[in-house]
N, C-alpha and C positions, 0 to 999 in steps of 0.2 A: 547521639541525636537521632530522633525518629524522623523519617522523611516519607513523602508520598509523591508520586508522579502521575499526573492526569494528562492523558494524551488524546488529542483530536487529530483527525485527518489521515493523511496518506502513510504508506509504508516508510517513506523517508523520515517522517516525524517519529514513527515507531522505532526506527533504527537510531535516531538521535536520542530518544528517551532511553533506549537500552544502554547507550554509551554513558549518559548522565547517571543512570542507575549503577553502572559499574564503578564510576568515579566515586559516588557516594558510599557504596559498599566498601570500596578499597580504603576509604577514610574512616571506616568504622560505623557508618550510618546503618540504621536498622529500618527496614521497610515497615510501614504502618499504614493504617487507614487514614484518609485525609482528615477525619474528625479528631484524630488523636496525634497527628504529626506536628513536629516543631517547624518543619520546613515543607512547603507544598510547592512543587513546580508544575505549572500548568503550561503545557506545550500546545499552543493554539494553531488553528487552521483558519484560512481566510478565502477558501475557494468559492464560497457562497455567503450571502448574508446570513443564512441559517447557521453556518459554521461560526461566524462572528458572534451571533446571539447565544449559541451553545456555550462558547467560552465565557462570555459575560455571566451567564446564568450559573455556570459552574463556580466561577470565582466568588460571586455573591453568596452562593450556598456554602462554600467552604468557610468564608469569613463569618457567616452567621452561625454555623455549627461549631466552629473552632476559632473564636476571636483572638486567641494567642498565637495562631499560626502565622509564620512569615511566608507570604505568598510571593513567588517569583514567576512572572509571566514571560514566556518566550514564544518562538514560532512565528508564523506568517502574519497572523492578526496583530500580535504584539509589535512586530516590525513595521507593519503598515500604519498602525494607529497608536503609536507609542504613548502619546499624551493621554489619549482616551482610555487606554488600558491602565496607565499609571494612576488614574483618578479613581479606579475601582476600589472598593473597600478591601483592606488587608494587603494590598499589593505594595511591597516594599522595594521591588526592583523589577525593571523591565529589561530583558536581555534580547538584543537583536539576533537574528539568525546567524549573522557573521561571527558572533561572539559566543554562540550557544555552547559549543564544545570546549571552550577554553576558560569560561568565566570562573569555574570552580578553582582553577589552578592559579588565578592571579590575585587571590586574596580579597574576597568580597564579604568577609565576616560570616560565612556560612559553613566554616569547617566544623565537622562534628566534634563533640567533646572528646578529650583524650581518653583512650581506653584501649581495649584489645585490638589487635590487627584485624582489619576488615576481611570479609569472606568474598572470594571470587564468585562471579555469577555462574549459575549452573542451570541445566534444564529444570523447569518448574518454577523458577523465581518469577514472581509477578504473573504467574499463569502462562509463561512462555515456554514452549517446547522447541520450536524452530527458532533459529537465530537469524535476525534480519541484519544484513550488512550493507552499509551505504557505500557504493562504489563511486558515486558521482553526485554532485549537487549543482544547482543553478540551471538556467535555460536561456538560450538565445533565440528560440523560436518566438514568433510574435502573433500567436493566436489572438484574434481580436477581442475575445471575451475574458482573457486570462490575466490576472494580476500577479501571478507567481514570479515571472521574470524580475519584477521590481522588488519582490520581497526575498528572493533567493540569489539574485545577481547572476553574473556570467557563469557559464559552465566550467566546473572545476572537477577534475578526476583524481582519484587516489591512485598512486602508482601500483602497477600490477604486483610487484614484489611485496609491497606493504599489505595488499589484500590477501596474497597467498599466506603471509605470516599470520594475519588475523584469522583466516580460516583454520590454519593449523592450531592456533591457540584455542579457538572455541571448540574444535573437534576434540582436542585433548581434555577440555573441560566437560566433555560428555555430549555435546550437541551433535545430532545425527543428520539434521537438515539445515541448510543455509539458504535463505532467500536473498537474492542479489537484487538490489534496488537502486534507484536514482531518480532525480527530478526529471531529467531527460536522459535516460539510461542509454539510449541508442547513440548519443553523442560521446559516449565514453572514449577517452583516450585522445581525442582530437587536440586537446590543449597540452598534452604531455610532450616532453622532448627526450628522446625521439617520440613521434606520435605513435599511437596504437589504436586498436579498434575493440569494440565489444567482443568480437569473435576471438581476438587475441586473449582477452581476459577469460572467456569461457574455456578456451583450450588449456590455459594455465591452471584454472581451477580443477578441471577434469584430471589433470596430471598429478594432483596432490595425493600422496600416499596416506590416506586416512579414511576411516569409516564415516563418510559424509556424502550426502546427496544434495542436489541443488535444484532450486526453483527460480526461474527468471520472473521478476516482477513486470510491471506494465511496460510495454514497448510501443512506441508510435508506429503505425502501419508502415511508413516509409523506411523505418529502421529495421524491420523484421525481414531481412534479406533472405534470398534463397539459400545462401550459405549457412545462415543461422538455423533455418528450418532443417536443412540437411544435417547439420551438426546435432541438433536435438534428436532427430530421428535415428541417428546412428549411435547416440550416447546411451550408456547404461546408467549414468549418474545424474543426468539432467531430466527433470520430470516432463512428461508430455502435457504441459499446461502453459497456455499463452493467455495474456491479457492485452488486447489490441483495441484501443479506443477508436471507435468509428465516429462518434459524436452526432452524425446525421446521415441519412440516406439520400438527401437531396443535394445534387451537385451545386445548385445555386446557393444553398445555405452553407455548404462546405466552403465555397469560395468566399462568402461573406465572413465566415469564421477564420479565414486565412489558413485553412487546413490544406497541406500540399499534396492532395491525392483526390481521386474521384471514387464514386461508389464502385465502378467497374474494377478499378485497381484493387480496392478492398475485397471485393467479391472473389477475384482471382487469387488473392493472397490466402484467404481462409479456406477456399475450396482446395487449394494446393496443399495446405497443411493437412486437411482431413484425408486427402488422397494418399499422403505419405504416412499419416498417423491417424488411422480411423478411430482410435480410442482416445484421442487428445481432447482435452477440454479447452474451449476458447471463449473467454469472457470479453465483454466490451463495455464502454461507457457511452451513454446517449444523453444529449442535452435537448430538453423540450422547451419551447417558447422563446427561442432565439428571436431577436428583433426582426420584424417583417416576415416571420414564418407564417405562411398561408396554409389553408386547408390542403392545398395541392402539395405543398412541401411536406407537410406532415404525412400525407398519404403515401409518400415515397417510403417512409419508415414502415408503414403497415404493409406495403407491397413486398418489401425485402425481408424484413426480420423473421416472419413466421416460417419461411422456407429455408432460411439460412442455416449453416451448421453451427451457429453460436450456441453456447450451452448456458450462459448466464449473462444478465444485463444489469448494470448499475445505471439508474435513471437519475439525472440531475435536472431540476427545474432551473431554467436560466435565471441568473441573478446579476443585476448591474454591479460592476466593480468600478468605483470611481477611478478615473485615470486611464481606463481601457477604451479602445476605439469603439467597442460595441455599446458602451454606456452612453455614447453620444449619438447613436443611430436612432432614426425615427422608426415608427411602427411597432412600439412596444406591445407585446401580447398580454391580454388581460389575465389576471391571476387565476380566475375560474377556468379559463381555457387551458392554461398551463397545467392546472391540477387534473383536468379531465384527460389531457393528452398523456400526462405522466402515468395516470392510472392504466391507460390502455397499453402503454409500453411495459409497465410492470407485469400486467397480465400475460403479455406475450413472453416476457422473460421467464415467468413461472412455468409456462407451458413448455418452453424450450428446455428448461432444467429438468422437468419431469420426463420429457421425451428422451433426453440424454441418459437419465437414470434408468429408464425402462430399457433403452437399447443396450445398456451395460449389464443388465440383470443376468445373473448366472455366470458372469465372467469372473476370473480370479485376478485380483489386483494387489500389488504390494502397497503397503501404507505404513504410517507411523501413529502410535497411540498418543492421544492428548488427554488433558484434564486428569481424571482419575484412572485412566487406562481403558475406559469403556467407549471412548470416541476415537475413531480411526479416520484420518485423512489420507486418501489413496494418492498414488502418484498423479492420477488425472483428476484430482481435486473433488472427488466424491467424499461426502461425510457420512459414515455409517457407524451404527452402534453395535458393539459386541458385548457379550456377557462379562460380568466382573471376573477378575482373576489375573489380568495382565497388567503389569506396571506401565506407568507413563513412559514415553520415550523408548518404546520397544518396536522394532521392525516386525511386521506381521504380513501375512498374505490372507486376504479375506475374499469370500464369495459375495459378490454384490447382490443384495436382496432386491426383489421387485418393489416398485413404488407401493408404499403403504405398509410394508413389512416393518416390524419393530426392531429386529436384530439381524445382524449378519453373522456368518459362521467364520471363525478363524480356522484356516485349513493347513497352516504350516506346522 
């Protein structure tokens, strides 16, 4: 049977899709384009209305281009609006998040045709070079704008021993970089018995005797403790790359969002990281147009971000999610204002990225080759091009070129 997996949204969804892909390949499934596949899994996101729309458009396009395809919808949008998604053309099954990783094994009529034994996943399958591992899912925080706690449920952690086995397995398959992710990764281990912490997990992963390095996915600012920063600073295997969602620089808006920190806390956190790791990349998420966001509130973003040590910004226009506290708030911001504010933050983000790239120019950074071997992602998350001749999934050391240069030099 030919299959295709279409993934929207966060790294947790990417990790889930990777597991589904492994299951299908193990059963003899053959990866294919969605227009030619017998089975298409659409792993949806619902963080914004745009994410919902993107999933609907993708399903309709697949059904139009491949009327014979059996489309299975899963993920957060499929969980939140099961009947709505089930009514879309070509959808034969809607799988809730809680059943996503087990539905293939419980007999749903999607087993591939009998044939040769399936092939294990390896670097390069579906364009993946790094392996994303989901250490945790679910969230018990209650940010006023977020629907994900209701689509992912309570926090649930994978036992450390199981994660260590998984990393050993993928390292043996040839993967050299593992991205550790979770819906609320900082809560890792609190639900385990005996309880554990994210730092316990990081230490266990570093102790693995395999040729593999690690990148930590998004961490909430309050979970990026001094001990975790110190651990990364002293580690030769964890990349100097942080993603710490600020969401807003106005303390008034942060309180309305129910974010449990202030701008001053966040500022001290990222300044402390750069003090210990001057070459670290630090990304963030920002929401524009939150209900009752005034010009003065937005000005707080303009006052902080340009001089911050942040290196890249993901900008999200606020989107009402039915059932959240924010969806019931007054003072909704007009769409044109949201678009204008978003454009301003994206321009700041581009300037911060260029500034970081310029500051790193001439330095030597370790990295891993992706795609056809001509793209390198460095430990501090810079993407540089090198000349052809190096295979994918090769560790290299490159000289960071100045902004505007076409190629970097491999120096190892």
